[in-house]
N, C-alpha and C positions, 0 to 999 in steps of 0.2 A: 949058639947063643940062644938061651931059652926065652919063651914068650913072657912079656911084661904083664904083670897083673895090677889092677886098680887098687890103690891104697884105700882102705876103709877109713871114712871120716870119723873123727872123734865125737862121741855122743856129748850133748850139753850137760853141764853140771846138774846134779839132781835137785839142787835148791834154787834153780832159776826157772821163772815162769816163761813159758813159750810165748813169743810175740803174738798179739791178738789184734787184728784189724777190726775196729768198731765202725760200723756204718749206721748212722742215725738220721732219721728224717723229722725228728721232733726237736723244736727249739729248746724245750725244757730239758731234754737230755744233754744238749750241748752246753747249756748254762751250768748244769751240774758238773760237766767236765772241766769247767774253769777252776774248780777247787782241787783238781788233781795235782798230786805232788810232782808228776812227771812233766818236764818242760816240753817234750814233744806233744803231749796231749794238750797242754795249755796253748801251744802255738797253733795247732790245728783247730782247737775250739775258738780261739780269737779270730782266726781267719774266717771260719764259718759264720761267726756272728757278724763280722764286718760285711761279708757278702749279703747276708740276710737283711741286715739293717739298712743297707744302701738301696735296697729295692723300693721301699715305700715307707711312709710315716706310720702306717698301721703296724708294720713289723717293729719299728722302734718302740711304739707304745706297748706292743706285746712283750718285748724284751724288758721294758721297764716294769711291767706287771710281774715278770718272772724273777725280778730282783737281780738282774744281771750286773747293774752298775757297781755295787760294792766290790764284787770280785774283779771286775775290769779295772777299777781304780787301784786295786791292790797290785794288779799285774803290770800297770804302767811304771811301777818302780822296780820291776824284776831285774835281776842281775843279768839275765839272758837277753841279749840285744834283740833277737828275733821275737821273743815273747813280748818284750817291751814295745817293739815296733808294731806288732799286730794288735796289741791291746790299745795302743795309742790311736791306731787307725779306727778301731771300733768305737772308742770314746769320742773321737773327733766327729765321726758320722752321727753318733747318737745325740750329740749336743745340739744338733740342728733342731731337734724337736723341743717345743717350748716346755712341755711337761717334764722332760728330762732336765732342762736347765733349772726348772723350779726345784728339783731334787738336788741338783749339784750345788746350788747356792748355799745349801745347808751344810755342805761338807767343805773340806780343805782341798778340793779338786783343783782349784785355780792355782794354788801354790805349787802343787805337784806338777801340773802341766807346764807352768812357767819354767821349771827346772829343766824340762825337756827341750827348751829352746836353746840350750847351751850349744856352743860351736862343735863339741865332740860328737853330738848326735848326728845320725845320718839324715839324708834329705827327706825320706818319707816321714820320719818322726817330726821333723820341722814342719812339713806340709800339714799334717793332721793336728799337730799341737797348735799351730797358728790358726787352723780352721776352728778348733775348739775355742780359742781365745776370741776369735771374731764372732762366733755364735754367742758366747757368754756376754760379750760387750753390748749386746742389744738392750740389756737391763741396766738401769742406773746403779743399783746396788753392786752389781758385778763389776761395773766400771771402777767403783771405789776400791774394790778388792784388788783388781788388776793393778791400779795405780799404787796402792799401798804395798803390794808385793813386788814392786819394781819391775813390772812387766813391760814398761814402755821401751826401755833400753834394748832388750833383746829383739823386740819387734822392729825397732829402727834398724838394727843390724841386719835383720832378715830382708829388709827392703833391697839390699844389694846382693841378695842370693842369686846365683845364676839360674836356679830353677823357677820358671814362670809361675807354677802353682804356689810355690812358697811365697813369691812376691805378691801374688794376688791376695792370698789369705792374710799376709802381714799388712799390706796397705789397706785392706778392708777393715782389719782390726784397728789400725791407727785412725782411719777415717771415723769409725764409730767412737773411739776414745776421745777424739777432738771435739765431740759435742760437750765435753766437760771442760770448764775454763782452766782447771789445773793442768790439764794435758797441753793446752796451748802454750803455757809458759815452759813446761817440761821439754816439749819438743824443740824449743829454741835452745834451751840449755844443753840438750843432748845432741845438738847439731843434726836435727832430723829434717830440716827444710831442704838441704842440698840433695839427699837421697830422693825426696819427693820430686824435686825438679828433674832429676835424672830419669825418673820413671816416665816422663813425658815422651821420651824417645823409645819407649817400649813398643814391641811389635803387636801387642795385644790391646785392643781398645778398652777392654774391661779394666785393665791395670791403669791405663791412662785416665779413664773416667774416675776411678777411685783416687788417683793421685791429684786430679784437679779439684775434686770435692774436698779432699783433705787440705789442699792449699787454700781453697775458698774459706774453709773454717779457720784455718791457721791465720789468715790475713785479716781476720776480724780484730786481731790484736795489733796495736800500733807498733810495738817493738818488733813483732814478727814481720811487719811490712818493711821496716827498716832493714832487717836482715835480708829479706828477699831482694831489696834494691841492691844491697852490697854484693849479693851473689849473682847479679845480672839476671835476676828472674824476670824483670819487666821485658827485657829484650827477647828472652826465650818465649814469653807469653805472646808478644807481638808476632814473633816468627811462627808460633804455633797457630795463631788465629789466621795468619796469612797463608796457611797451607790448606789447599782445597781438599786434600784427602782426609782431613780431620773435621769435615763439616759437621758431623754428628756430635762432635765434642766441643764445638765452638761456644755453645751456650755456657758450658761449665767454665771454659777459659775466660769468658766475659764476666762471669761472676767474680772470679779472682781479680780481674782487672778493675772491676767496679770497686772492690774493697781498696785496692791499691791507690786508685785515683782520688780517693778522699784526701790524701796528703798532697799538699802543694809541692813538696819535694819530688814526689813521684810524677806529678804533672810536668814539672820543669825538666825532669830527667827524660821522660818519654818524648817531650817536645824537642829537646836538644838532639835527640837521636833520630828524629823524624818518625818515631813510632806513632805519635798522636795523629799525624796526617794520614798514615797508613790505616789507622783504626777508623778514622772518619770515612775514608774512601771505602774501606771494607763494609762499614755499616750501610753506606749508600748503594753499593753494588751487589750486596748479598741477595740471593734469591730465596733464602730461607727466612720466613716471617719470624720465627722464634728467635733467630739470631739477631735480626734487626730490632726486635722488641727488647732483647736483653742489652744490646748495644746502646739503645736509647736510655734504658734504665741505668746503665753504668754512667752515662753522661749526666743523668739527673742527680745521681748521688754525688758525683764529683762537683757538679755545678752549685751545690749547696754552700761551697766555700767561695767567698768573693774573689779571692785571687785566682782560683780555678776558672771562674767565669771570664776573667780577663784573658786567660790563656786560651780558652775555647774561642773567644771572640777573635783573638789574633790569628787563630787557625781557620777562621771563617766557618765555624761549625754551623752557623745559621743556615747556610746553603744545604748542608746535609739534612738538617731537621726539616726544612721546608720540603725537601725531596721525599722524606719519609712520610710526610702528611698525605702524599699522593698514593700511598700504598693501599691495596685493596683489603688488607687485613686489619680488622678493628683493633686488635691488641697493639699492633704497630702504631696505628693512628693515635690511640690513647697515650701510649708511651711517649711518642714524639710531642704531643700536646703538653704533657706534663713537663718534659724537658724544656720546652719553649717557655712555659710558665715560670720555671726557675731561672732560665737564662735572661728573661725580660727584667729581672731585678737589676741587671747591669744596664745602665742608660744607653751605652753604645750599642749593645745587642738589641735593646728595645727599638732603637731607631733603625738599625740594620734590618731587622725582620720586616718592618714596615716598608723600607725602601726596596727590599727584595721581593715584594708582593707576597709576603707571608700571611697577610690578613685575609685575602680571598679564600685560600684553602681552609682556614679556620672557620670562616663564616659558613662555608659549605658543610662542614662537619657538624654545625649546629643542628642540621636537619637529619643527622644520622639516626638510623633505627636503633642503634646501640646506646644505652643510657650512659655507659662509662665514657664513650667517645664524646657525647654531648657535654657531659660534666667536665671532662678534661679540656675540651675546646673552649668552653665558656670560661674556665679558669685561666687559660692562656690569654684570652681576650681581656679578661678583667685586669690582669697584670700589665698587658701591653698598653691598655688605654689609660692606665693610671698616670696622671700628670703628663699626658702626651696628646696634645691637640691634633697632631698630624695623624696618629693612629686612629683617633676617634673619627676624623674625617674619612679615613680609609674604610672604616666599618660602614659608614653611611654610603660611601661610593660603591661598596660591594653589596649593597642592599641587605645589610645585616640587622636593620632595626626590627623588621617584622619577625624574623626568627628569634630574636632576643625577647621580644614581647611575648611570643608564644612560649618561650622557655621559662618565663616567669611563673607559668602555671604547670610546669613539667612535673612528672611523677618522681623524678630524681631530685632529691632535696638539694644536693650540692649544685646541680645545674640551676636551680631556682635562685640560690644565693649568688652564684657567680653572674648570672644574667642581670640580677638587680644591681650588682656592683658596676658592670659595664655600662648599663643605662645611666646610673648615677654619675659615672665619669663623663659621659657624653652630655649630661645636663648642664655642665659648666658653661657650655656654649649656648647662647640664647637662641640662635637659629635652629640648632639641633634640638634643643629642648622644646621649642614650639612645634617642630615637626613630629617629635615623638609624642607630645601631648595630643596632637591631632589624630594619632593612630590608636588612641585609647589606652595609654599606659596607666592612667590614674585608676580606671576601673579594673584593669588587669592586676594591679598590685593588691587588690582585696584578697585574692587567693593565697599568696605567700604570707600575708599578714595573719591569716587564719591557720598557718602551718603550726605544727607542734615542735618543730625543730628551732632551737633558739638562735642558731646562726641565720637561718632563713628569716626569722622574725626580725632580727636586728638589721640585716641588710635591706629588707623590704621597708622597714621604718625609715631608714636613711634615704631610700629611693623616694619615699613619700615626701620627705623634707626637701628633696631636690626638685621635684616636679610640681608640688602643690604650692605654688607661689603667686597665684593670681586668683581673681574672684571666680572665674569660670571653672578652674581646676578644683577649687575648694568646694564649689557647688556640686561638681561631679563626684568628689570624694564623699560628700554627705549622702547623695542619692544612691550611690553604689554600695553603701554599707561599709565602706573602708574606714570611715571615721569611727564607727562602733568597734571595729576590730582593732584599730590603732589605740583607742582609749582602753580597751581591755588589756593591752600589752603593758600598761602602766602597773598592773598588779602582778607582773611576772616575777618569779623568784630569781631570775637571772639579772645580774647588775647591768650587763652590756645591753640587754634588751630594754631595760627600763631607761637607760641613758638615751638610746636611739629613739625610743618612743617619745621621751620628753622633748628631745630636740625637734622631732617632727611636730609635736604640739606647739612648740615655740613658733615654728614657721607657719603652721596652718591657722592658728587661732589669732590671726591679725585682724579679722573682721568680726563684728558682733554676731552674725548668724552662726558662724562656725564655733565661736567661743560659747555661745548659748547652747548649742547642740552638744558640745563636749561636756558642759556642766550637766545637761539633762541626762547624759549617758553615765554620769557618776565620776567623770574625770576630775572634777573639782574636789570632791571628797577624797578621792584616792591620792591626789597630790598633797592634800593637807595631811593625810595619814603618813605619807612618806616623809614630809618635812618634820613631823613629830618623832620620827624614828631616828635613833642615833646610828643605826647600821645601814639604813637604806637611803638616807638623804644624800644628795649630791648637788653640784652646781647646776646640772641640767634640769633636775626636777624643780629647783628653786626658780630657774629662769622660766620654765613652763608654767608654774603657778603664777608668777608675776605677769607673764604675757596673757594668761587666761583671765586674770583679774583686770588687766588694763583694757582688754577687749570686751569685758563683761562688767561694766561699771556698777550695775545693780548688785552683782555678787560681791564686787570689791567693797562697796560701801557697807553691805550687810555683814561682811566678814571682818573687815579691818576698821570700819567706822571712820574712814577718811578718804576724801577725794582731793587730789592736789590740783594746782592751777592747770596742769597739762591734761587732766581728766575732764574732757569737755562733755557735758551732759547733752544728749541728743534725744530726738523723739523715740519713745519706747522705754525710757528710763523709768524705773519704779523703785520705791523704797519700802521694803516689807518690814523694816525694823532690824534691830540687832539680832543676828542669828546666834542661837544658843550653841554652846560647844557640842559637837556631834550631830547637830541638826542638819537636815538636808535642804539645800537651797532649791527652791522651786521656781518654775517659769511663771510668767504672768498669766499664761493660759491656764495653768494648773490652779493658780489662786482664783481665777475667775469662776471656777467650778464649785468653789466653796460658798455655801449659803452665808448671808450676812450674820455676823456675830459681834458681840459687844467687846471686841478686842481692838487693838490699835489698827487703824485703816492702812491699806496699802496705797501710798501716794504715787500718782502717775503723772509723768511729764510727757505729753504727747499732743502735738498739734496736727499730726498727719491723719487725714481722713482714711477710713478703710478703703482698700482697693476696689471693692465692689461699688463704692460711691465715687471715688476719685476718678476712676476710668470706667468706660462703658463695659458692662459685663458681657460674657459670651452669650449671645442670644440663644436662649433655650426655650422651645415652645412649651406651652402648658400641657397638662395631661389631656385636657379636652381636645386641644389642637392636634396632639400626637395621635389620639384615637381617631379623630376625624380624618386626618391625613392618611392613616393606615387604611381606613374604610374606603376612602376615595381611590387609593392606589389599587386595592384589591378589586373594587367594583369596575374600575377602568380596564384592568387586565382581563376581567371576565367578559366585559361587554364586547371586547374585540373578537371573541370567538362565538358570540351569541348568533344564532341563526345557522350555525354550521357545527359539525362535530369537531371537537378539539383533538388534534393529533397527539400522539405520545410525546413527540419532541416539543410541541408547544406546551404541553402540560408540564414537562420537566423544566422548561424555561420559566414558566409562570411560578412554579414552586421555588425555583432558585431566586427569583426576584422577591418573592414574599419572604424568603429566609433572610436575604440581605436587608430588606426593609425592617424586619424584626430586630436584627442585630444593630442597625443604625439607631432605631428608637431606644434600644436598651442602653446604648452608649450615651445618647443624649440624656437619658434619665440618670445615668451614673454621674455625668458632669454636673447636672442640676443638683444632685444630692451632695456632691463635694462642695459646690459653691454655697449651698445652704448651711453646711456643717462647719465651714471654716470660720474660726473665731478671730476677730480683729479688735484691738484695743480701741476704746472710744476716743474720738477726737475732742480736744479741749479748745473750744472756740474762744473762751475767755482768755486763756493763756496766749493764744495767737494774737489777740487784741493787745495784751500786755506787751508782747514782744514788739509789735508794730509801734506802740507808743514809745517804748524805750529806744528803738532804733531812730525814731523821728526826733524825739526831744532830748534824749540823754547822750546818744552817740556823738553829736556835734560838740559837746562840751570840751573845752581845751585841755583839761588835765584829768588824769586818772582819779585823783582825789575827789574832784568835783563829781565825776561820774559815779563813784562809789557812794558818795553822800546822797546824790539824787536817787539812785536805785534803792538805797536803804529806805529813804522817805517814801518812795513809791510803794515798796513792799508793805511797809507799815500801814499805809493808807488802805491798801487792798485787803489787809488781813485784820482789820478791826482797830487800827490806830494804836497810839502808845498806851502802855499800861504802867501805872506808877509802881515803884518798888514796894513790895509788901502787899500789893493788891492782886497779884497774879492768881491767887486762889479764888478771887471774886470774879475773875474774867471768864465769862461763859463761852466756851468754845466746843465743849463735848456734845451739847444738845444739837447745835447746827450740823455737826458732823454725823451724828446718829441719824438726823433727818435726811442727810444726803445718802447715807447707806440705804435707808428705807426707800427713798425715791428711785435710786439707781438699781436697787435690788442686788447690790454687790458690795464686797468689802473694798473694791478698788475705786478710789475717788480721784478724779483729775484735780491737780493742784490749783487750777484756775477757778474751780467751783467753790473753794474754801474762802469764806468771807470773814472767818474768825479763827485765827491761828496763833499758836504760841511759837516757842523757839524753833522746834524742828520743822514746823510748816514753813515759817518765814525764811529760815536758813536755806532750805531746799529751793524755794522760789527765787531767792536772791542769787544763788549759785546758777540756776538755770538762765536767769535774765542776763547776768554778767557774761556768761559763756556766749551768749548770742551777739555781744558786741566786743568780744575778745578782751575782756577785762579779766586778768588772771586772779582767780579767787579760790581759796580752799574751803572745803566743807568738812567739818569735824563733828562727830557725834559724841555726846557726853552721856551722863547717866540721868535717869528720871526725866526723860523727855527733853533734855537739853541738847542743843546743837548750835553751832556758831560758825561764823565765816572769818577766815584769816586772809589778810591782804598785805602785800609787800609794797610799801610806799616810801618815797624819800621825804625828808623833813621839809625841804623847800623845793618846789617844782617850778620856781621862777626861771625865766630864760637865763642861761649862763651859770646857774647854780650847779654845784656838784650833784650828780645823780646817784652816786654810790658811796657807801653801801646803803641799800634800802633797809628799812626797819619793818618789823611785823606788827600789824595792828589787828585788833578784834573789832568787828563792826557791830554796833548796837542797833538791833532791829526792834527791840521791845520797849525800852524805857525812854530813851532819847534818840529816836531814829536818826541815823546819820552820824552819830558821835563815833569818833575813831579812838580807841583805847590801845595804848601800848600793851602788848601781850603780857608783859611782866609787871604791870601795875595792879594795884589792889582791886580796882573796879573791874578790870578784865577777868581777874581770878574769880571774883564774886559772880560775874555774869555767866561763867561756865559752870557754876555750882548751884545746887538747889537752895 
């Protein structure tokens, strides 16, 4: 048997190119290979580009510059599965770069990639195609394209894919797409909520996190929450929250629960299954502050519904909230305070929080270094103390008054407003109000009144109305500058601020000094302007103006030209004449600084002597006495050391005594200067005599009619006697008044010094005298120096006669003094006219 010989191999065909292995280290070369017609070359080029792009963003940017994307997009539609897979991997990795996405938005890449999500494609294609969609979904315009190209349905299908990478990319894409409201409805219609719930059982936390965030966005829609309830989602969420292994994801789960609990149906369902009790227990026992914070926030959102507040109260959620107040974390404290603030809108919860000693922890938080905590704690107390005397008492018992007063001047505007509300609530109790006033609340309110925040201004003004209700507090408001700040708020452009400031003026301006000060600060003119405005006027501003005028009768008479029977003229009243439209009402002191002029005099009603005369003044030594005293003091201090050398200590003590003596003398000089510069209206001794005569002779008369007639005749006698009709122009009264101006060196003339007067002089004196014996008389100003008095009298004041209805009479003080004319008769009408 012969030896076998090796058969020679057949040579390749002459028209075939021998295989060539190309090895390249340049990205540009590989990019060129993408255009090769050979599928093997395309496969290797795509694989190389994938590995190169995956390394870093700079490589992705380089490939973008080399214009690799058009070729890659072409290859993702290749008929060869391997080429298509590798090209998809490259495109998916490249899409992570923002500049690449910018380029891709201008192409139809999204439509092409969505086709790759089809079930027949392999897992790697699904993985990187979903990665591409997730990357593109970061931009809003791309979300629109994905939605319009029906990309939601394949993404939902991939949520159930067995490959975790596919699941992760798909759920991330869905999560981003849910930022658009259209997707929230589409995911419900495409039954996408159930797959998301199933992903909560995933072994991978990143997938669970994306699923929870997706559910949180999903449940912002009411109908989606209903679907979630039907699918048993609430029970799954409660179970998830109760699993310690998922601590890092509990925050996201609580966000979903927060959305769901807005619906009463969800609250009732979770209550019936015992899930609400578990949730409260979990919030109280959790050691993770962020979890406790979000649990409290979830309760806050749910408690905005009144029915939910009832359910929370039935589950004794107040205990959990009070426990959270004891946390060391400021975010947890703030969140718990906000929840309590909402829960306190339920009357039973409000009472329960007080009974469970919840006020004490809140008062402690008022002193927190964190502004958010102070604001939230004060808000909770504001709601708890509203219409709750027991809780107000608890605040006092927990020594919360001082922190609240300090909070009124806090840097946190919300805390300022809330503290003002709490104090206002407490002021409804007289004992509490007096205690708070003694701690300086009136002066402290000046700071919030000067705030630029309209809420703070409004609440501070209401607090002023609550506390400035007696003479001492009104005086404190004037001296602290609070009245000026309050008056300025009347000009605010905010309607609520103007209402609150007007109400405060109604309360404050109940005495003449405060009313005069408000007028001096421009409050009277401001309220008049408001009343003339059709858009700014309101009942509060009208009430403020009326109160201001009732407490400032000179201004009322000058502006309205009428004083009613209840407007009793007292010492210090003056009549400057009818105020012109737009004119500024001035104080008597301001008028006193004007030199005598040939205008109508300012008539003064004042029997009160200046304080410097009525009471012994503060003894102030003269300048000579002070100098002598100073010299004697210095001389005596030096004589003590004469004959021996003065030590350093003795010299320092002597210099200190001299310095103190100089300060004392300077203070005395200051007091002396103030006393000498204080202006007081002159006392009218003649008027005092008139009043004494009226009280002695007229007051005992049996009927009001007789008293009116007697006073009318008395006034006429003191003012020049009767004047015949038609002879008024011959009645000389101007020259005596001019002489009085010259003698007094002032335009202000005490009414008792006038011995010749006409209608408006006599009418004012008549009103002043009647008010001193409680005879109800009106004073009305007419035109051209006319003024008259109106009085209500019965026709017959005999014993047993009917007293009502009384009729209005005009009192004649000029022609037939004492004659009473029915106000509707011709003589009365003529008396009122020139």
